[in-house]
N, C-alpha and C positions, 0 to 999 in steps of 0.2 A: 347463904344470904339471898334475900329477895330485894330487888330494886324496883321501885315504882316511880312513874313519871306522870305528873298531872300537868297537862298543857293548858293552863288557864289563859284568860284574856289579858289580865294585867300582870300575872306572874307565872313562872314555871316552878313547880315544886318537885323535888326529888326526895324520896325516903328510902332508906336501906334498913332492913330488919330480918328477923327470923323467928321461928317458934322455939321456945325453950323446952326443957324436958317435961314441964307440967302442961305444955300445950298453949302457953301464953304467947301472944304476939309481942316480941321485943323489938322496939325501934331504936337502932343504934346511931343513925345518922340522918341529918336533914340539911337540905340545901335549896335555896331559892334564888331566882334571878328574874329581872324584869323581862316580860315577854316582848320579844322583838321578832318581826317578820311573820307573825301569825295573827290573823283576824278571823274571828268567828269559827275557829277550828280549822281554817284553811291557810296553808302555807302561801305567803305572798312574797317573801324574800328568803330564799333558802340559806344564804350565807349568814344573815342575821339570826335566823331561827337556829341554825347549827351552833352558833356562838352561845346563845341563851341556854340551849339544852346542855351543852358541854359545861357551861359555868355552873348550872344547878347540880348536875350529877357529880362534878368534881368536888364541889363544896360538901355534898353529902358523903362522898368517899373519904374526904379528909376528916370530917366530923366523926365518921364511924371507924376510921383507921382500917378500912377494908376496900377492896376493889370489886367492881361489878362490871363485867363485860356485857351482860344481858339485862334487859329491863322489860317490865310489863308497862304498857302505856295506856292511858285513858283516852277515849275518843268521844267527841261530841261535836257540836257545831251544826251549821246549816246544811252540811253534806248528808246528814242522816235523815232517813224516813222510816216509818214503821207502818205495819198493817196487821190485822188479825185474819186468820184463815181457819176454816173448819174442813176436815176431811172425814168422809164416812165410807166404811167398807162393810161387806157382808161376811160374817164369820164363816170360815171354811166348813167347819163341822159343829154346828150349834149344840148338839147333844153331848159332844165330847168336851165342850168348854173352850174358852178362848186360849189360843196357843201363842207362843213367842212368834211364830210365823205370821199370825194375824196382826200382832202388834207391829212387827217389822213392816208389813205391807201398809198398815195405817200410817205409821210415822213417815215412811218414804213418800207417800202421797201428800201428806200435810206439808212437807218441805218443797214439794214440786210446784212452786208458784213461779209465774212469769214476772220478772222484775225488769225495769227499763234497761235498755242497752247502756253500757258504760257504768253500771252500778254493780257493787259486790255484795253478796249475801254475807252478813256479819254474824247474825245469831238467829236461832230458832228456839223460842222459849215455850216449853210445854205449859199449857194452862189447865188442862184437865181431860180425862178420858170419860166417855159416857157409853153405857151399855143400854141398848134398846131405848125405852122412854124415860130413862133416868135423867133428871135435870140438875141434880146436885153435883155429880161428877166426882172424880177422885184423881189425885196427882200421882197415884201408883198404878202402873200397868195392871189391868184386871185379869191377869193370867189365871186360868182355871175356872173363872166365872162362866155361867151358862147364859147365852144370849145369842140372838141372830144378827143384830146390827151393832156396830162399834164405831164411835166417833171420837175425834181428837181435835181440840182447839189449840192453836198455837199463836204466838205473837212473833212476828218476823221483823227484823231490823236490817236495813241495807243502807249502804253508803256509796258515795261517788268514788269509783275505783281510783281515779287519778289523785283525788284529794287524800285518800288513805295511803296510797303508795308514796306520795310526797312526804307525809309524816314519817313513815318508816324510813324513807331514804335520808331524811334529815338526822334521825337518830343514828343511822348507820354511819353517816359522814362525821358525826360527832365522836365516833369510835366505839359504838355500842351495838350489840345485837338485840333485836326485838324478839322476845320469847313469846309474847302474846299481846293481843289488844282486847281491852275490856271497855264496855260502854260506861261512860262516866256517871250517868244517872243511877245505874245499878251499883256502881262502886260506892257512891254517896249513901245509897240506901243500906248497903251492907254495914256501914260504919255507924249509922244513927238509928235504924229501925229495930224494934224489939220483935221477937217471934210472935207475940200476941198482936202487935200492930199489923204485921204482915198477914196474919190470919183474919183478923177482924175487918181489915179494910181501911187503908189510909192513903191520902195524897201526900207524896213527898215532893217538896220544892227545894232545890239547891240553887240559890240565887247568887250568882257571881257577878263579876264586873260587866261582862258582855252578854251573858245568856242566863236563862232560867231553865234548869233541867227539871222535868216533871215525870214522876212515875206514880201510877196508881196500882197499889197492891190490893188483892182481895182473895181470900181462901188460899193464902200462901203462894199466890201466883201473880205475875205481872200482867195486868189487863190493858195497860196503855202506857206508852212513853212518848214524850215529845220534848224537843228543844225549842223554847220560845226565845226569840231574839230581843230580849229586853233584860236589863240588869242595872247594876250600880252606876255604870258609866252614863246611862240615860238620865239618872238622877243628877249626876254631876253636870251633865250638859244643860239640864234645865236650870240648875242653880247659876251656872256660868251665864246663860242667856238672860235669866230673870234679873240678876244683879249686875250684869254687864262687867263681869270680872273674868280673869283668865281661868282656864280649866284647872290649872294647878292650884290656884287659890280656892276654886270651887270645891275641889276634892278635899283640901285641908279643912275647909269650913264644914263640909258635910260630915267628915269623920269626927270633928271636935264638937260641933253644935247641932248636927242634924237630928231632927225629931219629926215624927209623922203625925202626932196628935197634940192638941193643946193640953189635954189632961196628963200627958206624959212629960210635959215640961217641968223639970224640977224647980226651976226658978227662971224668971224671965230676965234675960240679960241682953245687952246690946253687944255686937261684935264689930270690929273694924273691917272695912273693905277698901280696896283701891281699884277704881275703875280702870279697865284695860286701856281705853282710849282717853287720853287727857290726864290720867293719873290722879283724878280728884278722889280724895279720901272722905269717908263718912262712917257713921255708926248705924247699924241696922239691927232691929229687934229680932230675937230668935224666932218669934212667932211667924215671921215672914217665911222662914224655911218650912214651917208646917204647911203654908199655903202652896209651896212648890212641891214638897215631897209627897204629901198625901195624895194629890191627884195622880201623880205618876204611879204610886203603888196601886191605886184603884185601877188604873189602866192595865197594869201587869196582872193583877188578879182577875180582871175581866177576861183577859186572854186565856187564863187557866179555866175559867168557867166555860168559855167557848169550846175548849178541848173536852171538857166533861160532857158537853152536849153530844159529842160524837160517840160516846160510849154506850153500849147496850144497857137498857133499863135495869137489868138485874144487877149491874155493877155500879149503879149511880147512888149507892147509899153508904159512902165511906163514914167511918166513925170519928174521923178527925183529920187534921192537917199537920204535917211535920215540916218545919222550915229550917233549913241550914244554909251554909254559905255565908260569905262576908256580909251581904246585905241584911241577913237575919239579925245582925247586931244593931240595926237602926232602932232607936228608941220609939216605941209606939207601934211597931210593925205587927206585933201580936194582936193588938186591939183592932187594927185595920183589917187584918185577915179574918178575925172572928166575926167582924161585922159583915164582911163580904161573903164569906162562905157559910155563915150561920152554923159553924161547927167548932168544937174545941180545937185549940191550936197549941202545939208544943214547939218551942225553939230548941233545936237540938245541937249538941256538940258530939264529936266522935267519941266512941267508947270502946271497951274491950281490947285494950292494949297496955303495954308497960313500957316506960321510957324514963330516962334521966333528963331528957331534953325539955326545957321549959317552953311553954307556949303552944304545944301541939293540941291541947284540949280546947281548941277554938274552932268555930265552924268553917273557917277558911281551909282547914286541913281535912275536912270530911272525905273529899274525893280521894286524896292521896292515901289516907289510912285505909279506906275501903279497898283501894287497888291492892295494897299489901295484903289485906285480909283475904281477898278473893284469890290472889295469886298463890297464897299458901295453900288454900283449899284445892287449887288446881294442881298442886304438886310441883309448881315451878320452883327451881332452885338455881339462882343465877350464879354464873361462874364460867371459867374457861374450859368448857368441856363439850360444847355441842355447836352445831351449825343450824340453829333454828330461826335464823333471821329471814328466811324465805317467805315471801308474801303469802303464798298458798297455805303453807304450814301454819302461819300465824292465825289465819281465819279458821282453819280446820280445828285447831286446838281450842280456841275460844268458843266456837260453836258447840263442840262436843261437851265442854264444861257446862255451858248454860243449859243444854238439854238435860244434863244429869242433875244439876243442883237447883234449877228453878222450874 
């Protein structure tokens, strides 16, 4: 059995599953709990966070009628930063062809980057090998090819050591061992992107309650990752402020009536509100929500465009945008995104799994299902058999996996 834990801003989701004899990912158990003690991926109250984690995993165990002592967790939030790096070496014996020793020297140098003190190297993702003046690159080590110069591009992700350690400690205190840590944007991508999309080049946006995870794929490699600190809660806050109502009422109204464009309003209705101060009640037309939600989505997508400006010119031609996460269910968001990016947009649900549990085929579960999928490819098998909860081993295993598979 594999257990996956998605530490979201509004909820914590745990899934338990395994691969069947045909190689299908079977999900046996699901459990969710309100997120307490965690803000932006940072632990702010360990006792509350431990309770939420324990509640989610226990529900999943009961649902699956199975126990999981070890889990794979997703990590995101403001503690993460990324950068691209290129390393070049001279081939030892050009006429004999590139050897494994040349590749080893190249990869070691690519990983040898200076990161700020207090930060932990989380993953080194290979983007492509280049021989001499070749500009197209290959994701396969060019062993045996003739050339005098060899280059490798990598995408490096690092996080604040204390923040990552606190997440692991909370899971440990909840009674579970952490077998590995996976970047949440990559987990979401694993559950919603097709091989053709990864190859052709797409922007994937996983828009949750507190953050928007961004990944740019091209030529089957990750070219850019970023966690943008805007999400569904920002829309809720805007509605609360604009209508002078409580945040709980604003969230309910957003879910029930929220719409981003006038053209996507199925019918114009009024909905009741109760002002937070004074308790005055009134009816408000749905089009008012468009005037609140549309500008916030524009702000969010503008931040994505700013990130795209940081990317090398050769990777600035994606063929489309894939949007998942809870905010992707907002009526009219596809139209807004197409207008902003001038690209085709697909709203994506997780796929490539089998389960009897209803409701998992929604974008809110993209990260958790992706974690299960990647954990299986890593060969992680949760159970009472190992002591892999040590922090150094956690990062070693996830780094080795991404070097191999991405």
